[in-house]
C-alpha positions as CSV (number, residue, x, y, z in Angstrom):
1,M,0.1,-0.2,-0.1
2,I,2.5,2.4,0.9
3,Q,6.0,2.3,0.0
4,T,7.5,5.5,2.1
5,P,9.9,3.9,4.8
6,L,8.7,5.4,8.3
7,L,11.2,7.0,10.5
8,P,11.7,5.7,14.2
9,H,8.9,8.3,16.0
10,Q,6.7,7.3,13.8
11,K,6.9,3.8,14.2
12,T,6.8,4.5,17.8
13,R,3.2,6.4,17.4
14,I,1.7,3.8,15.6
15,A,2.9,1.3,18.3
16,F,0.9,3.6,20.8
17,L,-2.2,3.7,18.5
18,W,-2.6,0.1,17.9
19,D,-2.1,-0.6,21.9
20,R,-4.7,2.4,22.2
21,E,-7.0,0.1,20.1
22,I,-6.8,-3.2,22.0
23,P,-9.1,-3.9,24.7
24,N,-6.0,-5.1,26.7
25,G,-3.4,-3.0,25.7
26,Q,-1.0,-1.5,27.9
27,S,-1.1,1.7,27.4
28,A,-4.8,1.6,28.3
29,R,-4.1,0.5,31.7
30,N,-1.6,2.8,32.4
31,L,-4.0,5.5,33.4
32,W,-5.4,3.3,36.1
33,A,-3.7,2.7,39.1
34,T,-4.7,-0.1,41.5
35,S,-5.8,0.2,44.7
36,P,-3.9,-0.9,48.0
37,P,-4.9,-4.5,49.9
38,G,-8.3,-4.0,52.1
39,S,-9.3,-0.9,50.0
40,P,-13.3,-1.0,48.8
41,F,-11.8,-0.1,45.3
42,K,-10.0,-2.0,42.6
43,A,-8.7,0.8,40.7
44,M,-8.4,4.7,40.6
45,H,-8.3,6.9,37.4
46,I,-5.0,8.6,37.6
47,I,-6.4,11.9,35.9
48,T,-10.3,11.7,36.6
49,K,-10.1,10.5,39.9
50,R,-12.6,8.3,39.2
51,L,-12.8,4.9,41.4
52,I,-13.8,1.5,40.4
53,S,-15.6,-0.8,43.4
54,L,-14.1,-4.3,43.6
55,F,-17.5,-5.5,41.9
56,E,-16.8,-3.6,39.0
57,S,-14.9,-4.7,35.9
58,L,-11.8,-2.5,34.8
59,S,-11.8,-3.5,31.3
60,N,-15.5,-2.3,30.9
61,N,-14.3,1.1,32.0
62,I,-11.0,1.7,29.7
63,P,-12.1,3.3,26.7
64,L,-10.6,2.7,23.4
65,G,-8.9,4.8,20.5
66,G,-7.1,7.9,20.7
67,L,-6.0,11.0,18.7
68,L,-2.8,12.0,16.9
69,A,-1.8,15.5,17.1
70,D,1.2,17.1,16.2
71,D,3.1,19.8,14.2
72,M,3.1,19.6,10.7
73,G,5.7,18.0,8.9
74,L,5.8,15.1,11.4
75,G,4.3,12.6,9.1
76,I,0.7,12.1,10.7
77,T,-1.0,11.4,7.5
78,I,1.6,8.7,6.9
79,Q,0.9,7.3,10.2
80,A,-2.6,7.1,9.6
81,I,-2.7,5.7,6.6
82,A,-0.2,3.2,7.7
83,L,-2.4,2.4,10.6
84,I,-5.4,2.2,8.4
85,G,-3.5,-0.3,6.3
86,T,-2.6,-2.5,9.2
87,S,-6.3,-2.6,10.2
88,K,-8.2,-5.2,8.5
89,E,-4.7,-7.7,9.2
90,R,-5.9,-6.8,12.9
91,L,-9.5,-7.0,12.9
92,I,-9.3,-10.3,12.0
93,T,-6.7,-11.5,14.8
94,N,-8.7,-9.2,17.9
95,P,-12.2,-9.6,17.1
96,H,-12.8,-7.2,19.8
97,C,-11.2,-4.4,18.0
98,S,-14.1,-2.1,16.7
99,T,-14.2,0.7,13.7
100,L,-11.7,3.2,13.3
101,W,-12.1,6.2,11.8
102,Y,-9.7,8.9,10.4
103,S,-9.9,12.7,9.4
104,I,-7.1,12.9,6.8
105,P,-7.0,16.2,4.4
106,L,-8.1,15.4,1.2
107,V,-4.9,17.2,-0.1
108,S,-2.6,15.5,1.8
109,V,-3.5,12.5,0.8
110,S,-3.8,13.1,-2.8
111,S,0.3,13.7,-2.7
112,L,1.0,10.6,-1.2
113,P,3.0,7.5,-3.2
114,I,0.2,5.0,-3.2
115,K,0.4,1.5,-4.7
116,K,-2.9,1.2,-6.6
117,R,-4.2,-2.5,-6.5
């Protein structure tokens, strides 16, 4: 699909986005701090301070997805297209993935070296 090699910082961002789309991804769990033993709560969200009781499932409270935003010229469009290009493959291996939505300026897409099939 894309023949342009990705730079190291682009590969890192794509790996982060992949992880954010997987229900048990490491980056999703990093937002929750586990409660100490004996606490009536299982975990606390480190930003919102929302508490999860011992009877709630933590996996149901982890929102998936993310936002890729950076300065112009760092290859955000090529990263988004690379992520889209691997989405079908990931949906086959992980049936819990949901719909992906990306917004890319049309002028950016028309200037990329995309191999037609």
